[in-house]
TORFI-538158 format. One record per atom (N, C-alpha, C): z, x, y; residue in one letter. Coordinates in steps of 0.001 Angstrom, whole numbers, padded with zeros to 6 digits, always signed. Layout:
<sites>
ZXYa/...
</sites>
This chain:
<sites>
+000000+000848-001187m/+000000+000000+000000m/+000000+000887+001242m/-000990+000709+002124e/-001103+001500+003348e/-000662+000642+004542e/+000267+001155+005345v/+000791+000412+006497v/+000629+001285+007746v/-000095+000775+008749k/-000340+001527+009975k/+000157+000745+011186k/+000880+001422+012139p/+001324+000742+013360p/+000156+000564+014331p/+000206-000509+015114f/-000881-000825+016029f/-000287-001609+017203f/-000488-001110+018429q/+000032-001802+019602q/-001064-002668+020208q/-000733-003912+020506v/-001720-004847+021008v/-001056-005749+022044v/-001797-006146+023065s/-001251-007008+024114s/-001389-008477+023723s/-000546-009300+024349v/-000655-010743+024156v/-002047-011204+024595v/-002588-010576+025663r/-003910-010945+026169r/-004976-010793+025077r/-004895-009674+024336e/-005887-009419+023287e/-005744-010421+022140e/-004489-010746+021793i/-004281-011712+020700i/-004730-013103+021120i/-004438-013482+022364f/-004776-014831+022840f/-006280-015025+022996f/-007021-013943+023117d/-008476-014031+023260d/-009075-014768+022057d/-009803-015843+022319g/-010440-016603+021241g/-009486-017485+020457g/-008290-017728+021008y/-007297-018534+020292y/-007803-019959+020078y/-007672-020438+018838l/-008080-021791+018489l/-007110-022343+017455l/-006555-023517+017751n/-005654-024188+016819n/-006247-025566+016528n/-006941-025668+015411d/-007609-026906+015032d/-006659-027738+014165d/-006033-028743+014767e/-005071-029571+014041e/-005724-030312+012882e/-006981-030678+013034e/-007654-031457+012007e/-007834-030664+010723e/-008323-029428+010859s/-008580-028608+009673s/-007400-027718+009302s/-006478-027520+010262g/-005354-026614+010021g/-005687-025168+010303g/-006935-024874+010726q/-007354-023500+010998q/-006773-023017+012325q/-006213-021820+012318v/-005710-021191+013543v/-006227-019758+013577v/-006983-019425+014623v/-007515-018069+014753v/-007173-017523+016139v/-007178-016198+016246a/-006895-015511+017510a/-007530-014132+017450a/-007247-013284+018464f/-007730-011907+018481f/-009255-011880+018390f/-009890-012643+019278g/-011339-012689+019295g/-011946-013329+018067g/-011165-014204+017411g/-011640-014869+016200g/-011494-014027+014951g/-010940-012831+015077k/-010844-011911+013935k/-009530-012034+013177k/-008547-012771+013750l/-007231-012900+013106l/-007022-014326+012616l/-006836-014465+011309n/-006483-015755+010720n/-004965-015900+010808n/-004523-016712+011765v/-003085-016834+012015v/-002398-017660+010931v/-003120-018566+010319r/-002501-019419+009306r/-003297-019390+008009r/-003135-018335+007210p/-003748-018318+005873p/-003133-019413+005011p/-003702-019638+003836a/-003235-020731+002974a/-001778-020579+002586a/-001292-019322+002505y/+000083-019149+002059y/+001107-019303+003174y/+000644-019431+004422q/+001579-019582+005526q/+002022-021031+005661q/+003254-021230+006100r/+003783-022563+006349r/+003254-023112+007662r/+003397-024415+007870e/+003042-025015+009144e/+004027-024543+010212e/+003693-024787+011467f/+004544-024346+012561f/+005870-025093+012524f/+007005-024365+012417v/+008302-025010+012271v/+009304-024639+013364v/+008944-023742+014311y/+009872-023402+015385y/+010156-024639+016233y/+011426-024844+016573n/+011751-025927+017484n/+011640-025431+018925n/+011884-026321+019910a/+011697-025975+021318a/+012575-024800+021733a/+013806-024774+021255e/+014725-023694+021616e/+014239-022350+021093e/+013722-022340+019866q/+013218-021096+019280q/+011956-020617+020005q/+011082-021548+020384q/+009881-021173+021123q/+010247-020562+022473q/+011205-021188+023162e/+011623-020664+024471e/+012256-019287+024327e/+012991-019061+023230a/+013615-017749+023009a/+012550-016663+022897a/+011431-016974+022236v/+010322-016021+022150v/+009803-015698+023544v/+009611-016733+024361m/+009057-016531+025699m/+010009-015742+026596m/+011302-015995+026486h/+012256-015253+027309h/+012369-013795+026866h/+012174-013552+025581t/+012121-012166+025100t/+010957-011433+025770t/+009805-012094+025839i/+008615-011496+026454i/+008813-011320+027958i/+009337-012356+028629l/+009507-012305+030088l/+010516-011246+030518l/+011488-010970+029675n/+012472-009937+029973n/+012030-008563+029485n/+010825-008504+028901d/+010264-007256+028385d/+011149-006628+027304d/+011830-007498+026562f/+012600-007030+025417f/+011646-006896+024230f/+011955-006050+023263p/+011061-005898+022105p/+011115-007121+021190p/+009967-007638+020865l/+009866-008728+019900l/+009768-008111+018507l/+010317-008778+017523n/+010286-008227+016163n/+008857-007850+015748n/+008756-006839+014922v/+007456-006357+014448v/+006699-007487+013750v/+005394-007530+013999i/+004502-008507+013372i/+003630-007787+012356i/+003328-008456+011247y/+002549-007839+010177y/+001227-008587+009971y/+000143-007830+009954w/-001166-008364+009601w/-001647-007651+008348w/-002537-008292+007616s/-003195-007594+006506s/-004655-007370+006869s/-005182-006246+006472d/-006561-005862+006743d/-007442-006380+005609d/-008401-007227+005955n/-009292-007786+004927n/-010411-006839+004527n/-010524-005711+005244g/-011531-004712+004899g/-012905-004974+005491g/-013042-006059+006271d/-014340-006385+006870d/-014232-006581+008389d/-013177-005999+008966g/-012976-006150+010410g/-012179-007374+010790g/-011729-008137+009803t/-010901-009314+010083t/-009510-009106+009491t/-008568-009949+009940y/-007171-009784+009549y/-006549-011137+009216y/-005473-011073+008426e/-004673-012265+008134e/-003242-012009+008566e/-002589-013046+009098m/-001194-012940+009482m/-000325-012952+008232m/+000443-011900+008022i/+001404-011876+006918i/+002748-012396+007404i/+003204-011888+008549d/+004480-012321+009107d/+004387-012280+010626d/+004814-013353+011281g/+004772-013421+012740g/+004052-014639+013259g/+003718-015568+012357q/+002989-016762+012777q/+003774-017546+013825q/+005078-017729+013597q/+005871-018556+014508q/+005921-017946+015912q/+006090-016619+015987r/+006125-015948+017298r/+004758-015994+017975r/+003705-015746+017185t/+002352-015752+017750t/+001988-017131+018286t/+002279-018163+017521l/+001976-019518+017973l/+002805-019899+019189l/+004012-019381+019279s/+004861-019715+020434s/+004210-019265+021735s/+003786-017982+021821f/+003211-017545+023110f/+001784-018058+023301f/+001046-018237+022207c/-000311-018770+022353c/-000283-020234+022800c/+000637-021009+022240e/+000729-022413+022628e/+001221-022558+024069e/+002109-021654+024501w/+002537-021710+025910w/+001355-021409+026827w/+000577-020397+026481l/-000591-020059+027289l/-001624-021190+027279l/-001562-022024+026257n/-002424-023207+026197n/-001783-024395+026910n/-000697-024125+027673n/+000053-025169+028388n/+000678-026183+027439n/+001129-025667+026283g/+001727-026578+025314g/+003153-026980+025610g/+003913-026154+026323f/+005292-026508+026638f/+005731-025718+027868f/+006840-026128+028467s/+007327-025476+029687s/+008446-024506+029356s/+008642-023523+030242i/+009766-022590+030133i/+010349-022411+031529i/+011532-021833+031601f/+012121-021443+032872f/+012029-019925+032975f/+011598-019451+034147a/+011456-018001+034316a/+012794-017307+034162a/+013855-017962+034607n/+015212-017431+034443n/+016049-018502+033761n/+016295-018386+032480p/+017001-019443+031759p/+018440-019611+032209p/+019025-018573+032850n/+020410-018654+033303n/+020549-019392+034631n/+019464-019500+035367a/+019496-020217+036643a/+018190-020967+036832a/+017921-021941+035974p/+016642-022652+036047p/+016514-023490+037316p/+015343-023426+037920k/+015067-024241+039100k/+013879-025158+038835k/+012829-024585+038327m/+011683-025422+037992m/+011012-024896+036732m/+010529-025794+035902p/+009869-025356+034669p/+008478-024813+034959p/+008061-023854+034157y/+006746-023251+034331y/+005879-023503+033107y/+004663-023967+033369y/+003606-023956+032371y/+002722-022756+032702y/+001811-022436+031805a/+000975-021260+032035a/+000156-021375+033320a/-000183-022588+033742h/-001042-022746+034910h/-000265-022847+036224h/+001072-022878+036159t/+001838-023098+037384t/+002247-021816+038092t/+002174-020663+037420s/+002521-019401+038064s/+001690-018280+037461s/+000737-017766+038248e/-000107-016674+037778e/+000708-015411+037522e/+001765-015219+038308v/+002610-014023+038143v/+003261-014022+036774v/+003871-015165+036418i/+004540-015265+035119i/+003519-015191+033990i/+002391-015836+034172k/+001346-015809+033151k/+000875-014382+032899k/+000683-013593+033961e/+000240-012207+033807e/+001282-011367+033090e/+002565-011635+033372r/+003630-010895+032683r/+003548-011146+031180r/+003265-012367+030804v/+003148-012704+029384v/+001909-012047+028780v/+000772-012147+029476l/-000489-011607+028951l/-000444-010092+028788l/+000294-009415+029654n/+000341-007942+029624n/+001384-007399+028646n/+002183-008276+028085y/+003243-007841+027173y/+002623-007199+025932y/+003211-006073+025493k/+002709-005346+024328k/+003553-005655+023091k/+002871-005883+022000l/+003541-006136+020727l/+003248-005003+019756l/+004188-004778+018846m/+003976-003806+017782m/+003563-004558+016522m/+002381-004229+016033v/+001851-004852+014824v/+001692-003785+013755v/+002122-004092+012548y/+001868-003223+011410y/+000717-003837+010609y/-000327-003048+010416i/-001482-003515+009655i/-001392-002977+008234i/-001371-003891+007267c/-001180-003531+005864c/-002499-003637+005115c/-002761-002661+004291k/-003991-002651+003520k/-003651-002340+002073k/-004108-003197+001155g/-003822-002990-000265g/-004390-004125-001082g/-003996-004196-002333t/-004468-005260-003215t/-003772-006567-002868t/-004297-007672-003394d/-003671-008971-003156d/-002239-008997-003668d/-002024-008411-004824v/-000677-008387-005408v/+000265-007598-004513v/-000186-006441-004008e/+000652-005621-003137e/+000989-006349-001839e/-000019-007029-001275k/+000221-007756-000024k/+001170-008924-000240k/+001044-009586-001377l/+001942-010701-001671l/+003374-010217-001839l/+003553-009102-002543e/+004896-008557-002721e/+005495-008145-001381e/+004658-007560-000526w/+005122-007164+000797w/+005493-008393+001617w/+004716-009422+001481f/+004964-010679+002174f/+006327-011245+001776f/+006647-011189+000484k/+007945-011687+000015k/+009093-010843+000562k/+008903-009530+000555v/+009960-008616+001001v/+010293-008825+002469v/+009285-008892+003335i/+009563-008981+004762i/+010048-010362+005170i/+009886-011355+004283n/+010407-012689+004585n/+011865-012843+004208n/+012437-011868+003511i/+013839-011955+003123i/+014731-012005+004350i/+014386-011241+005367a/+015226-011161+006554a/+015048-012363+007466a/+013985-013090+007340g/+013743-014230+008219g/+014081-015533+007537g/+013431-016591+007963e/+013626-017892+007344e/+012872-017894+006026e/+013616-017915+004927k/+013010-017731+003618k/+012027-018842+003293k/+010963-018444+002617l/+010021-019427+002119l/+010648-020166+000937l/+010347-021438+000830n/+010814-022162-000344n/+009852-021917-001500n/+010177-022464-002658d/+009395-022172-003866d/+007934-022569-003710d/+007680-023750-003125q/+006303-024192-003014q/+005511-023352-002023q/+006142-022907-000955e/+005449-022035+000003e/+005069-020712-000652e/+005924-020214-001542l/+005590-018990-002266l/+004457-019244-003271l/+004476-020407-003915r/+003367-020725-004834r/+002049-020777-004068r/+002088-021351-002867n/+000872-021449-002066n/+000299-020073-001746n/+001182-019070-001710a/+000723-017718-001423a/-000111-017139-002562a/+000121-017654-003762v/-000559-017120-004945v/-001826-017902-005272v/-001749-019234-005200y/-002851-020077-005685y/-003685-020604-004508y/-004205-019679-003723t/-005004-020057-002563t/-006401-020499-002994t/-007063-021204-002114g/-008417-021647-002399g/-008703-022998-001767g/-009909-023512-001970q/-010314-024769-001358q/-009494-025940-001891q/-009149-025903-003190w/-008333-026975-003771w/-006999-027082-003052w/-006326-025949-002829l/-005039-025959-002142l/-005206-026380-000688l/-006245-025890-000033a/-006480-026254+001367a/-006675-027761+001504a/-007412-028360+000567d/-007644-029806+000602d/-006353-030569+000333d/-005552-030068-000614a/-004272-030716-000919a/-003324-030646+000277a/-003275-029489+000941k/-002389-029343+002093k/-002818-030227+003255k/-004106-030427+003403q/-004594-031303+004469q/-004050-032721+004284q/-003920-033141+003044f/-003472-034505+002731f/-001951-034612+002684f/-001275-033562+002160f/+000161-033643+001895f/+001049-032839+002850f/+000493-031909+003620s/+001343-030917+004262s/+001250-030842+005783s/+000597-031783+006416k/+000492-031775+007871k/+001489-032756+008474k/+001831-032524+009739r/+002642-033512+010445r/+001874-034832+010507r/+002552-035912+010174n/+001924-037239+010173n/+000665-037288+009315n/+000682-036546+008212c/-000460-036528+007293c/-000568-037876+006572c/-001655-038053+005852i/-001888-039313+005147i/-000768-039594+004149i/-000348-038567+003418a/+000710-038759+002422a/+001995-039252+003075a/+002306-038703+004241y/+003524-039120+004958y/+003406-040569+005411y/+002276-040924+005984k/+002091-042292+006471k/+002154-043310+005336k/+001639-042933+004166l/+001636-043853+003037l/+003002-043981+002372l/+003740-042866+002284g/+004919-042880+001419g/+006222-042401+002000g/+006334-042293+003338e/+007572-041744+003886e/+008784-042636+003598e/+008546-043920+003265k/+009650-044805+002901k/+010212-044465+001520k/+009431-043748+000717y/+009810-043515-000675y/+010155-042060-000981y/+009655-041121-000173l/+009888-039701-000433l/+010850-039125+000595l/+011597-038139+000187t/+012433-037380+001108t/+011780-036020+001340t/+012321-035268+002279g/+011792-033935+002542g/+010785-033929+003671g/+010213-032762+003903s/+009298-032546+005018s/+007915-032154+004506s/+006872-032845+004974p/+005522-032443+004565p/+005208-031000+004952p/+005607-030579+006162i/+005218-029243+006614i/+005956-028133+005874i/+007064-028452+005204r/+007718-027464+004344r/+007260-027612+002897r/+006153-028321+002675q/+005476-028444+001378q/+006257-029280+000366q/+007249-030055+000819e/+008078-030796-000121e/+007359-032031-000684e/+006479-032645+000082y/+005674-033738-000459y/+004725-033199-001531y/+004059-032103-001203l/+003125-031500-002152l/+003841-031080-003423l/+005002-030460-003287e/+005746-030000-004457e/+006151-031178-005344e/+006594-032278-004734s/+007001-033440-005525s/+005850-033971-006358s/+004690-034126-005733v/+003544-034689-006453v/+003066-033737-007547v/+003053-032444-007260l/+002667-031470-008283l/+003635-031494-009464l/+004916-031652-009161y/+005920-031725-010235y/+005720-032967-011081y/+005458-034100-010449w/+005273-035345-011194w/+004048-035282-012108w/+002948-034773-011568i/+001724-034712-012378i/+001867-033686-013498i/+002422-032528-013184s/+002570-031497-014218s/+003511-031963-015324s/+004541-032741-014964s/+005466-033274-015973s/+004751-034232-016916s/+003796-034980-016384a/+003082-035969-017195a/+002222-035312-018268a/+001748-034103-018014i/+000831-033452-018971i/+001444-032213-019610i/+002758-032032-019417g/+003466-030949-020101g/+003188-029561-019574g/+002916-029437-018278l/+002686-028134-017673l/+003756-027837-016629l/+003867-026589-016227t/+004671-026234-015064t/+003799-026411-013818t/+004431-026420-012651i/+003651-026516-011415i/+002701-025327-011302i/+003182-024148-011664e/+002350-022951-011581e/+001130-023061-012493e/+001339-023563-013695e/+000216-023721-014626e/-000802-024740-014102e/-000301-025811-013508l/-001201-026822-012953l/-002008-026252-011798l/-001351-025505-010901m/-002053-024935-009757m/-003075-023899-010196m/-002730-023123-011201a/-003666-022121-011709a/-004893-022788-012330a/-004657-023903-013028r/-005758-024614-013686r/-006763-025169-012671r/-006264-025596-011508h/-007139-026260-010529h/-007463-025393-009311h/-007013-024152-009308q/-007197-023298-008136q/-008655-023207-007688q/-009569-023175-008616g/-010982-023032-008277g/-011700-024328-007990g/-010999-025467-008042d/-011643-026760-007793d/-012073-026869-006336d/-013116-027628-006106a/-013633-027795-004745a/-012788-028746-003911a/-012056-029652-004578s/-011226-030600-003831s/-010028-031011-004677s/-009057-031634-004026a/-007851-032105-004714a/-007864-033621-004824a/-009049-034212-004979t/-009187-035667-005020t/-008333-036317-006114t/-008287-035804-007358p/-007432-036434-008372p/-005960-036453-007979p/-005505-035400-007303l/-004120-035333-006845l/-003845-036434-005826l/-004769-036609-004905k/-004619-037635-003870k/-004726-039038-004465k/-005620-039217-005436d/-005768-040521-006078d/-004500-040895-006847d/-003902-039913-007514y/-002644-040156-008231y/-001578-040652-007258y/-001467-039992-006127y/-000446-040348-005141y/-000685-041758-004591y/-001921-042041-004226r/-002249-043384-003715r/-001944-044452-004772r/-002304-044154-006018g/-002043-045103-007099g/-000560-045349-007290g/+000227-044298-007184m/+001680-044424-007343m/+002276-045295-006239m/+001891-045021-004982i/+002417-045806-003865i/+002021-047268-004002i/+000784-047523-004393n/+000301-048895-004576n/+001099-049603-005672n/+001379-048885-006750w/+002160-049443-007861w/+003576-049803-007412w/+004210-048912-006650i/+005568-049187-006158i/+005579-050459-005318i/+004639-050554-004387e/+004627-051677-003450e/+004318-052997-004150e/+003495-052963-005180q/+003188-054196-005904q/+004317-054598-006846q/+004981-053610-007434t/+006040-053896-008400t/+007340-054293-007705t/+007621-053638-006568f/+008860-053907-005834f/+008544-054230-004369f/+007992-055403-004114p/+007591-055748-002743p/+008756-055864-001766p/+009963-056099-002274n/+011137-056196-001404n/+011732-054800-001222n/+011421-054163-000088y/+011845-052774+000134y/+013326-052692+000506y/+013997-051694-000059r/+015373-051365+000302r/+015457-049868+000598r/+016346-049492+001498k/+016461-048085+001885k/+016810-047186+000712k/+017538-047727-000266l/+017932-046886-001403l/+016735-046491-002261l/+015558-047089-001999m/+014360-046710-002739m/+013837-045345-002307m/+014295-044845-001179r/+013836-043544-000686r/+014533-042420-001461r/+013738-041542-002025g/+014292-040394-002731g/+014358-040557-004242g/+013956-041712-004759i/+013874-041890-006213i/+012698-041066-006742i/+012815-040564-007960e/+011722-039798-008563e/+010625-040765-009015e/+009925-041324-008047w/+008956-042372-008344w/+007820-041894-009240w/+007412-040653-009085g/+006312-040158-009911g/+006657-040160-011387g/+007900-039795-011720l/+008312-039795-013121l/+008355-041218-013668l/+008794-042185-012840l/+008798-043582-013269l/+007371-044096-013420l/+006496-043680-012509f/+005082-044071-012574f/+004447-043537-013857f/+004794-042303-014229n/+004268-041720-015467n/+004692-042541-016692n/+005967-042986-016686d/+006513-043677-017860d/+006162-045165-017915d/+006090-045799-016748f/+005991-047260-016743f/+004814-047815-015954f/+004006-046947-015372g/+002905-047417-014531g/+001852-048214-015271g/+001812-048112-016590f/+000799-048821-017380f/+001279-050211-017804f/+002553-050536-017562r/+003087-051822-017987r/+002853-052897-016928r/+002945-054155-017375t/+002820-055294-016462t/+004205-055908-016257t/+004565-056144-014998y/+005886-056676-014677y/+005763-057927-013823y/+006823-058731-013846n/+006951-059880-012961n/+007842-059454-011799n/+007280-059196-010620p/+008088-058715-009488p/+009261-059630-009132p/+009082-060939-009281e/+010166-061862-008958e/+011328-061716-009934e/+011023-061526-011209e/+012068-061330-012207e/+012790-060000-011989e/+012023-058954-011661l/+012636-057663-011376l/+013564-057762-010172l/+013134-058469-009147e/+013945-058618-007936e/+015255-059351-008246e/+015202-060343-009093k/+016411-061068-009489k/+017396-060136-010193k/+016882-059318-011112q/+017740-058380-011834q/+018352-057352-010885q/+017534-056844-009958i/+018013-055839-009005i/+019125-056411-008142i/+018944-057617-007646s/+019946-058248-006792s/+021272-058397-007529s/+021217-058789-008795e/+022445-058944-009584e/+023133-057604-009818e/+022352-056587-010128l/+022925-055269-010408l/+023534-054634-009163l/+022962-054905-008004l/+023511-054358-006763l/+024902-054914-006475l/+025220-056067-007030l/+026533-056681-006820l/+027542-056284-007899l/+027071-055578-008925d/+027943-055189-010037d/+028729-053934-009655d/+030035-054055-009599e/+030884-052936-009183e/+030888-051799-010185e/+030512-052065-011419d/+030500-051010-012427d/+029285-050099-012319d/+028262-050515-011571v/+027068-049690-011374v/+027356-048705-010242v/+027537-047438-010583t/+027911-046441-009564t/+026703-045670-009025t/+025560-045804-009667r/+024349-045145-009184r/+023275-046202-008970r/+023224-046722-007753q/+022318-047835-007482q/+020853-047432-007526q/+020528-046187-007202k/+019131-045753-007290k/+018605-045873-008717k/+019515-045773-009696g/+019105-045860-011092g/+018747-047262-011536g/+019021-048255-010686i/+018700-049641-011037i/+017210-049811-011308i/+016374-049130-010526y/+014927-049291-010677y/+014446-048743-012019y/+014967-047612-012429e/+014610-047072-013748e/+015105-048006-014845e/+016294-048552-014666y/+016891-049425-015674y/+016053-050687-015893y/+015667-051355-014808v/+014907-052607-014974v/+013486-052327-015457v/+012903-051194-015047l/+011562-050851-015523l/+011561-050553-017019l/+012668-050002-017506s/+012747-049624-018921s/+013036-050809-019828s/+013165-052012-019253g/+013526-053161-020073g/+014995-053126-020450g/+015797-052552-019566k/+017254-052457-019734k/+017660-051555-020902k/+016857-050569-021217t/+017193-049646-022300t/+017805-048341-021784t/+017606-048030-020504r/+018116-046763-019970r/+019378-046997-019142r/+020435-047400-019859e/+021694-047710-019176e/+022301-046487-018501e/+022016-045297-019033k/+022581-044079-018447k/+022145-043890-016992k/+021004-044449-016630a/+020504-044308-015261a/+021443-044943-014244a/+022272-045886-014704l/+023163-046612-013796l/+024498-045910-013596l/+024832-044938-014460s/+026141-044260-014398s/+027272-045293-014318s/+027386-046106-015355i/+028406-047154-015379i/+029792-046539-015198i/+030578-047180-014369r/+031901-046666-014013r/+032745-046428-015256r/+033389-045259-015303q/+034213-044885-016434q/+035688-045188-016142q/+036476-045240-017192f/+037911-045444-017026f/+038539-044203-016406f/+039459-044409-015487s/+040130-043294-014816s/+041174-042673-015745s/+041668-041513-015362e/+042702-040849-016158e/+043971-041699-016193e/+044250-042371-015095n/+045416-043255-015053n/+045241-044421-016023n/+044008-044964-016078d/+043711-046038-017040d/+043907-045543-018465d/+043465-044339-018725r/+043582-043769-020074r/+045050-043652-020481r/+045879-043209-019564r/+047309-043043-019886r/+047969-044397-020149r/+047610-045380-019358r/+048199-046711-019538r/+047765-047317-020862r/+046507-047120-021249m/+046041-047627-022543m/+046721-046880-023691m/+046945-045587-023486y/+047596-044777-024522y/+049003-045289-024797y/+049745-045574-023724e/+051095-046097-023888e/+051061-047483-024514e/+050100-048291-024108r/+049981-049646-024647r/+049711-049621-026144r/+048899-048656-026591q/+048530-048557-028008q/+049474-047641-028781q/+050408-047002-028071q/+051347-046052-028682q/+050611-044921-029407q/+049477-044581-028844g/+048729-043434-029354g/+047969-043686-030635g/+047793-044958-031022i/+047133-045267-032300i/+045779-045930-032035i/+044763-045472-032719c/+043437-046080-032620c/+043489-047463-033272c/+043174-048532-032549p/+043276-049886-033119p/+042346-050117-034311p/+041197-049440-034357l/+040290-049623-035485l/+040807-048903-036735l/+041479-047756-036527c/+042126-047078-037662c/+043278-047933-038183c/+044020-048522-037266e/+045152-049371-037637e/+044662-050582-038424e/+043522-051129-038027k/+042938-052274-038725k/+042564-051911-040155k/+042206-050645-040362e/+041858-050169-041705e/+043084-049782-042511e/+044258-049907-041897g/+045508-049616-042604g/+045853-048146-042656g/+045291-047319-041775r/+045616-045886-041799r/+045778-045354-040382r/+046456-046119-039535g/+046689-045700-038167g/+047672-044548-038083g/+047291-043498-037392v/+048124-042314-037194v/+048174-042018-035707v/+049350-041685-035203k/+049482-041399-033776k/+048723-040106-033441k/+047914-040201-032389l/+047103-039062-031948l/+047536-038606-030569l/+047127-037414-030193e/+047331-036944-028823e/+046324-037640-027905e/+046711-037784-026646l/+045800-038421-025691l/+044467-037694-025637l/+044498-036364-025721s/+043270-035572-025642s/+042338-035809-026828s/+042869-036400-027925e/+042059-036651-029120e/+041412-038036-029107e/+041678-038815-028028m/+041199-040190-027987m/+040186-040390-026867m/+039312-041362-027058h/+038205-041596-026130h/+038270-043016-025592h/+038209-043153-024269a/+038232-044469-023635a/+036900-045174-023845a/+036963-046464-024162d/+035738-047209-024425d/+035942-048670-024007d/+034821-049366-023814h/+034848-050784-023503h/+034915-051588-024803h/+035818-052554-024856k/+035848-053444-026027k/+034543-054238-026095k/+034201-054867-024980i/+032910-055537-024854i/+032017-054633-024013i/+030923-054155-024542p/+030077-053228-023777p/+029620-053829-022452p/+029365-052947-021488w/+028888-053410-020172w/+027594-054200-020320w/+026736-053771-021246s/+025441-054435-021422s/+025583-055879-021906s/+026771-056222-022429r/+027005-057591-022888r/+027994-058320-021985r/+028143-057796-020773g/+028983-058493-019799g/+030376-057945-019642g/+030734-056912-020387g/+032065-056332-020264g/+032183-055454-019027g/+033369-055427-018423h/+033575-054624-017219h/+034617-053537-017469h/+034675-052598-016551t/+035594-051466-016689t/+036956-051870-016140t/+037683-052638-016947t/+039029-053091-016597t/+039969-052725-017734t/+041276-052704-017438l/+042262-052388-018472l/+042206-053396-019612l/+041975-054669-019266e/+041922-055710-020291e/+040754-055483-021260e/+039686-054881-020757n/+038500-054664-021595n/+038411-053219-022096n/+039502-052483-021985g/+039462-051083-022390g/+040393-050771-023540g/+040036-049782-024339w/+040903-049271-025387w/+040551-047827-025669w/+041487-047150-026349l/+041270-045763-026754l/+040978-045731-028242l/+039896-045026-028588l/+039505-044914-029984l/+039569-043459-030431l/+039724-043267-031728c/+039608-041915-032270c/+038157-041473-032164c/+037916-040215-032374r/+036568-039680-032216r/+035576-040358-033167r/+035999-040560-034433r/+035073-041136-035417r/+034648-042542-035032r/+035611-043386-034674h/+035275-044767-034340h/+034516-044864-033002h/+034815-043947-032113n/+034090-043962-030834n/+032610-043639-031067n/+032334-042660-031945l/+030960-042309-032257l/+030261-043436-032998l/+030945-044059-033959e/+030351-045156-034715e/+030020-046320-033796e/+030915-046613-032857k/+030691-047722-031939k/+029538-047419-030995k/+029425-046148-030595s/+028355-045745-029675s/+026992-045858-030327s/+026946-045677-031663d/+025680-045718-032378d/+025163-047140-032577d/+026030-048132-032346k/+025626-049526-032617k/+024926-050128-031409k/
</sites>
């Protein structure tokens, strides 16, 4: 890996600056610098962080070193420094205001409001390290220099490896601010599109359906011309959710809908009947995980574990132990009741929750291990 220092002015970098929101392409340095390669995240600096960059420049303080990679044909890619570069380029594009003196602000400045301040920014010199090596070497270097900054998440690192038109098309749909995926499904998904969390969720759901890892799925489709099947899957999932559960509730946000779509998307349901079941379960005090209600009703009431039915407390266990004098009632019924330690007994419902039993002392008892297992198997 060859690394060479290079001093460049903001003026030179800003020359030819273009930020195409539609395509996601960002170029600078006379069109020779790709500011946002496929492995780079979307712009995530907030207003305070952007202003901090500008005040560093205005005070002529050193800005952290920026790293570019040499493509070998006179063009470059940004390895590290996208957030800082976009901050001063967007200000020069009149994207936001700053105060010349943040300690005694009087009036905000845009790039067009003060030629003096604008010239100070344009003349500022940055230190750039230009890296030249194999793709693997550049990727490893990219990971190393990101340790000290805001770490990339797993999906952002995957994007660094599986670049190509397929990924670019997927990011256009799943990874932009107010992207199509966000507009369609923000009621159902959590996370941020620009931090690749929408994309990661959908990749995980699809890869789970066909028994692959996300990495294996991305490698398989890296050379594809478009990510149309990925987008169609997502649209189909959202459409299925809305048709199956037309009555939206806030607790529906953050459910692993893709996994449910994989398991139950081929079945036919009566939305009115499902809604009736959901309403009843929401009122059941024994259901401690309400998000699991949707999996439970979709499964035909076979996945009771999804509900995390309320368990007997330790205090309940002690009271039942004293009531039974430490003897399993089913062993006693067989004529061989022996007093056990509390730790050897298991709390259980006399009438299972699925048959209307609740987690109350009246409906609870302690069983020996053998009878508890036998009862669980029925």
